[in-house]
C-alpha positions, 0 to 999 in steps of 0.5 A: 662187434664194433660199429663200422666207421662212418664213411668219410666224404672228401669234399674238394677245396675250390681254392685248390682247384682254382690254384691247380687251374691257374698252374696248368694255365701258366704251364701252357701260357703259349697256348692261351687264347686270352683271359677272362677278366673279373674285377670288383670294387666293394664300397664298404672296404674302399681305401682313400685314393686321390686322383694324384695317387692314381696318376702316380700309379699310372705313371709308375706302370706306364699305363694310358693316362687318358683313362684316369678320372677327371679332377674332382669337382666340388659342385658335383660332390655337393649334388651327389651328397645331397641328392635323393638323400633320406633316412627314416627312424621310429620314435618310441614312447619317450620320443627317442629315435630307434632304428626302423625294424626290417622284416619284422611284423607289427604287433596287433594294433601297433601305431607308429610315429615315424620320422623321415629326414630328407634334403630338399632343393630350395634355390639354385642360380649362378652363384649359389645352390641351396638345400634344406634338411626337412623333417617329416613326422607321420603320427599314426595315432593322431593320423597327422603329418607334420613338417619342419620346413628346415632343420639345417641349410646346406649352401654351396657357394660357387666360385665365380672367379675359378676357371669355367667348368672347374666346379669350384666352390665351398660348402656352408652348413647353417643349423637351425638351432631354434627348430632343432631345439624343439625336438627331444634330446635324443632326437636332437642328437640324431639330427646333429649327427646326421648334419655332421655326417653329411658335412663329413661325407662332402669333405671326404668326397672332395678329396678321395675318389668314390667307389663308383669312379674307381669302378668306372675307371677300371671298366673304361680301361679294360673295355678300351683295350684293343678288341676286348669283349664285354662278357656280362653287360651288367658286371665287370667281366671281360675277355682280353686277348693274350697279347695284353697280359702285361697291361692286365698285370699292371691294372691288377696292381693298381686295383690292389691299392683300392683296398681289401675289397677291390680285386682284378683277376684274369684267368687264362682261357685255353683254346683247346682245353676250354671249348665252353669259354671259347664259345662264350667269347664268340657269342659275346662278340656276336652280341656286341656287334649285333647291337652296334650294327642294328643302331647303324642300320637304323641310322642308315634307314633314316638318312636314306629317307632324306631328300638331300643327306649331309655328305659328312653324315654319310662319311661318318656312317661309312667310317663306323661300318668300316671299323665294325667290319675290321673289328669283326675280322680281327675277332674271327682271326684271333678266335680262329672261327667264323662269326656267321651271324655277324657276317650276315648282319654286315652284308645287310648293312653293306647293301643298305650303304650301296642303295644309299650311295646309288640313290 
């Protein structure tokens, strides 16, 4: 008798499930409440994108140019490139640098010679920002700590003839050949590579937008869409109402130009077939309103304690309250639900206003 055939388990393909969900949602487009928007920009795979290229994409799609990143300021690039910069490596018995082992336990009685290269601020005035590449050697065998005060000077010369606020200027790198020459040949190469890598990073960052600035642009734009709701406070996940679907399609095309690791997806959320998603949005709306109302309430308490509060401050607070009330009403109408907690908080702040104005 032959052995019975092993039972085959069918494991659903999540990609097919997601495609089926999208197809179902497209068929019911008219019933969509809105979209859950997820975007990401992965540093490692970001393409070279300039402000001019991004501006052309915005104009091609008719997107709001107020959300475009500002022009790149070389002074800011210098600060970012050299601030909190550090690299560490181990010297072997021949004085050659090796990568610091990660998660690897030391051998018994192992004593290391560890080098840390870091860039330290030295001088800053209206004309010049100067920082030095410093080498620190920690020798466990001799229990000694040695420093080379500088192996290179990174000097940013501010262009005082440029318009104020432009951050214009130029970087000059001066290698300390005598100090570098005291090191072993292999470590000399390591230090020189480090200097050139820093110079190249500065050069590229003066021309191309950083991944963080691209993320900030997407976050600002999606968050600036009328009545959009931030679902996860620490990630690029939002809810956007159905009427803004065309804008999301344009933003998705823009994000596709950021490289293979950059995406913007928007998944239809159905009011009848996706109860959990609907509750998720309602809770996010309430949480978002609660934070803003708590801040407004605290400011009202502070103003009410003043002997003679500035009328303009009171008007500004009232304007913010009116905007919050209108926002809450819009969400309640669009979600076809009541936001009880938010309404209770609005009533409390309304009472605070009444006491302030009567007083």
